[in-house]
C-alpha positions in Angstrom: -6.8 151.6 -39.8 -3.8 149.3 -39.6 -4.4 148.8 -35.9 -8.1 147.8 -36.5 -7.0 145.3 -39.2 -4.4 143.8 -36.9 -6.9 143.6 -34.1 -9.3 141.7 -36.4 -6.6 139.4 -37.8 -4.8 138.5 -34.7 -7.3 138.8 -31.9 -11.0 139.0 -32.9 -11.0 136.4 -35.7 -9.0 133.7 -33.8 -11.3 134.2 -30.8 -14.4 133.9 -33.0 -13.0 130.7 -34.5 -12.4 129.3 -31.0 -16.0 130.2 -30.1 -17.3 128.6 -33.3 -15.3 125.4 -32.6 -16.6 125.2 -29.0 -20.1 126.1 -30.3 -20.1 123.1 -32.7 -19.1 120.8 -29.9 -21.7 122.3 -27.5 -24.3 121.8 -30.2 -23.4 118.1 -30.5 -24.0 117.7 -26.7 -27.1 119.9 -26.7 -28.6 118.0 -29.6 -28.5 114.8 -27.5 -30.1 116.6 -24.6 -32.8 118.2 -26.7 -33.7 115.0 -28.6 -33.9 113.1 -25.3 -36.1 115.7 -23.7 -38.2 116.3 -26.8 -39.0 112.6 -27.1 -38.7 111.1 -23.6 -39.5 114.2 -21.7 -36.5 113.4 -19.5 -34.0 116.0 -18.3 -30.8 113.9 -18.4 -28.5 115.2 -15.7 -25.9 112.5 -16.6 -25.4 113.9 -20.1 -22.2 115.8 -19.2 -20.7 112.6 -17.8 -21.4 110.8 -21.1 -19.4 113.6 -22.7 -16.6 113.0 -20.2 -16.6 109.2 -20.8 -16.3 109.8 -24.6 -13.2 112.0 -23.9 -11.6 109.4 -21.6 -12.3 106.6 -24.1 -10.5 108.6 -26.7 -7.5 109.1 -24.4 -7.4 105.5 -23.3 -7.9 103.9 -26.8 -5.5 106.4 -28.2 -2.8 105.3 -25.7 -3.6 101.8 -26.8 -2.5 102.7 -30.3 -5.9 103.3 -32.0 -5.9 106.0 -34.6 -7.9 109.2 -33.9 -9.8 108.8 -37.2 -10.9 105.4 -36.1 -11.9 106.8 -32.7 -14.4 109.2 -34.3 -16.4 106.2 -35.3 -15.5 103.7 -32.6 -16.3 105.8 -29.5 -19.9 106.6 -30.6 -20.4 103.0 -31.4 -19.2 102.1 -27.9 -21.3 104.8 -26.3 -24.6 104.0 -28.1 -25.1 100.5 -26.6 -24.3 101.9 -23.2 -27.0 104.5 -23.6 -29.4 101.9 -24.9 -28.8 99.6 -21.9 -29.1 102.5 -19.4 -32.4 103.6 -20.9 -33.9 100.1 -21.0 -32.5 99.1 -17.6 -33.0 102.3 -15.6 -35.0 105.1 -17.2 -37.8 103.0 -18.5 -38.3 101.4 -15.1 -39.2 104.8 -13.6 -40.6 106.5 -16.7 -44.3 105.7 -16.0 -44.5 107.2 -12.5 -47.3 109.6 -13.2 -46.9 113.3 -12.3 -43.6 112.7 -10.5 -41.9 111.4 -13.6 -39.8 114.5 -14.2 -38.5 114.6 -10.6 -37.9 110.9 -10.5 -36.0 110.8 -13.8 -34.0 113.9 -12.9 -32.9 112.4 -9.5 -32.2 109.1 -11.2 -29.9 110.7 -13.9 -28.3 113.0 -11.3 -27.4 109.9 -9.2 -26.2 108.2 -12.4 -23.9 111.2 -13.1 -22.4 110.9 -9.6 -21.7 107.2 -10.1 -20.1 107.7 -13.5 -17.9 110.5 -12.2 -16.7 108.3 -9.3 -16.0 105.4 -11.7 -13.9 107.8 -13.8 -11.9 108.8 -10.7 -11.4 105.1 -9.7 -10.3 104.0 -13.2 -8.3 107.1 -14.4 -7.5 109.0 -11.2 -7.4 112.7 -10.7 -4.6 113.5 -13.2 -5.4 115.8 -16.1 -4.7 114.4 -19.5 -4.6 115.9 -23.0 -4.1 113.9 -26.2 -2.0 115.2 -29.0 -3.6 117.3 -31.7 -4.4 115.0 -34.7 -4.0 117.8 -37.3 -1.2 120.1 -36.2 -0.3 123.4 -37.7 -2.4 126.3 -39.1 -3.3 127.9 -42.4 -3.0 131.5 -43.3 -6.2 133.2 -44.6 -6.2 137.0 -45.3 -3.3 137.3 -42.9 -5.0 135.3 -40.2 -3.5 132.1 -38.8 -6.3 129.5 -38.3 -5.5 126.2 -36.5 -6.1 123.2 -38.8 -7.7 121.0 -36.2 -10.3 123.7 -35.2 -11.3 124.1 -38.8 -11.7 120.4 -39.1 -13.8 120.3 -35.9 -16.1 122.9 -37.2 -16.6 121.2 -40.6 -16.9 117.7 -39.2 -19.3 118.8 -36.5 -21.6 120.7 -38.9 -21.7 117.5 -41.1 -22.8 115.5 -38.0 -25.4 118.1 -37.2 -26.7 118.0 -40.7 -26.7 114.2 -40.6 -28.8 114.2 -37.4 -31.3 116.7 -38.9 -31.7 114.5 -42.0 -32.1 111.4 -39.8 -34.8 113.1 -37.7 -36.7 114.8 -40.5 -36.1 112.7 -43.6 -36.1 109.1 -42.5 -38.6 106.5 -41.4 -36.9 106.3 -38.0 -37.1 110.1 -37.7 -40.8 109.9 -38.5 -41.4 107.4 -35.7 -39.4 109.6 -33.3 -41.5 112.7 -34.1 -44.7 110.7 -33.9 -43.8 109.3 -30.5 -42.8 112.7 -29.3 -46.1 114.2 -30.4 -48.4 111.5 -29.1 -47.0 108.4 -27.6 -50.3 106.5 -27.3 -51.4 107.3 -30.8 -48.0 106.3 -32.3 -48.2 103.0 -30.4 -51.7 102.3 -31.7 -50.3 102.8 -35.2 -47.7 100.2 -34.7 -44.7 102.3 -33.7 -42.5 100.3 -31.2 -42.4 103.2 -28.8 -40.2 101.6 -26.2 -37.6 100.7 -28.8 -37.7 104.2 -30.3 -37.2 105.7 -26.9 -34.1 103.5 -26.2 -32.6 104.1 -29.6 -33.1 107.9 -29.3 -31.5 107.9 -25.9 -28.6 105.9 -27.4 -28.2 108.4 -30.2 -28.0 111.3 -27.7 -25.4 109.5 -25.6 -23.4 108.7 -28.8 -23.4 112.4 -29.8 -22.2 113.4 -26.3 -19.3 110.8 -26.6 -18.4 112.1 -30.1 -18.2 115.7 -28.7 -15.8 114.3 -26.0 -13.6 112.8 -28.7 -13.5 116.0 -30.7 -12.8 118.3 -27.8 -10.2 116.1 -26.0 -7.3 117.4 -28.1 -8.3 121.0 -27.4 -9.3 121.1 -23.8 -7.9 119.1 -20.9 -9.5 115.8 -19.9 -10.3 115.6 -16.2 -12.9 113.8 -14.0 -15.3 116.7 -13.5 -15.2 118.0 -17.1 -18.7 116.8 -17.8 -20.2 118.7 -14.8 -18.7 121.9 -16.1 -19.6 121.4 -19.7 -23.2 120.3 -19.2 -24.2 123.7 -17.8 -23.6 125.5 -21.0 -25.3 122.7 -22.9 -28.4 123.0 -20.7 -28.4 126.8 -21.3 -28.3 126.2 -25.0 -31.3 123.8 -24.8 -33.3 126.2 -22.7 -32.6 129.3 -24.9 -33.1 127.4 -28.2 -36.3 125.7 -26.9 -36.6 122.4 -25.0 -36.8 119.8 -27.7 -36.0 121.9 -30.7 -33.1 120.7 -32.9 -33.0 124.0 -34.9 -33.0 125.9 -31.6 -30.1 123.9 -30.2 -28.0 124.7 -33.2 -28.8 128.4 -33.3 -28.5 128.9 -29.6 -25.3 126.9 -29.3 -23.5 128.9 -32.0 -24.9 132.2 -30.8 -24.1 131.8 -27.1 -20.6 130.5 -27.5 -19.8 133.5 -29.8 -21.2 135.8 -27.1 -19.0 134.0 -24.5 -15.9 134.2 -26.7 -16.2 137.8 -27.8 -17.2 139.1 -24.4 -14.1 137.6 -22.9 -12.0 140.0 -25.0 -13.5 143.0 -23.2 -14.2 141.8 -19.7 -12.7 139.2 -17.4 -13.4 135.7 -18.7 -15.0 134.8 -15.4 -17.9 137.0 -16.4 -18.5 135.4 -19.8 -20.5 132.5 -18.3 -22.7 134.8 -16.1 -23.5 136.8 -19.2 -24.7 133.6 -21.0 -26.8 132.7 -18.0 -28.2 136.3 -18.0 -29.3 135.8 -21.7 -31.0 132.6 -20.6 -32.9 134.3 -17.9 -33.9 137.1 -20.3 -35.2 134.6 -22.8 -37.2 132.8 -20.1 -38.8 136.0 -19.1 -39.6 137.2 -22.6 -40.2 133.9 -24.3 -40.5 131.0 -21.8 -40.8 128.3 -24.5 -37.4 129.4 -26.0 -36.6 130.7 -29.4 -38.1 127.8 -31.3 -40.7 125.1 -30.9 -40.0 121.6 -29.6 -39.6 118.2 -31.3 -42.8 116.7 -32.4 -44.7 120.0 -32.0 -43.1 122.2 -34.7 
């Protein structure tokens, strides 16, 4: 019995906490992806690079002396106009291309991802960076030592997720988002500024990805290809949860990262990601639309 309790206290519980912290950050990125797809019907291949840009901005501005708590607000405020400008300047130009819209926007955002990654390499180089943990130390709960910053990340991330859900389902802007997602032409005929709603929604998604970069920078290393690695799990979350479903992104994000964290205790960590992809394939076979509906169609 003592051995079981020790295993839970010192191995299982910390690993689950790590998975939960990663899950909340993945949810923030996946929320941006799923909102963008649910409204614009655009698969944004550059979303991982926006996450990387947020992390690099946190590192650069932190070295310039800006406090981490300011960065939590400042970085999303910087990322949002970037997302707005990219949507108005690039995506809207190819959005109305008929049946080839999905392929065109996918290729466009994939090219954008490559450009952003190269710009990161030019500006910051290939060196790996990692900012100091803003909340050091740990607290002891039932004999378990839980890192303070990871507890903060979980609590803060869940508050942001709740805020996004309230904005989408309980505000005037959210009503316009859902109306435009359900029927763009009908929403426009009722006076909804669809183009502006599209751009603002894309900006929100980019800001969420940047915020996830700020939150994860003190935990994981910051390097040029980090967005490419991270976006795969985010896309898996969106597909499993249901393309365009906010509830699905939250549930799938927390579930899959727990599967990844716990499975790595019993098998080599290199197999944890294939297991997650296997779950995605299984969901696609049994329920192609994902676990939940999509934004505007729920």
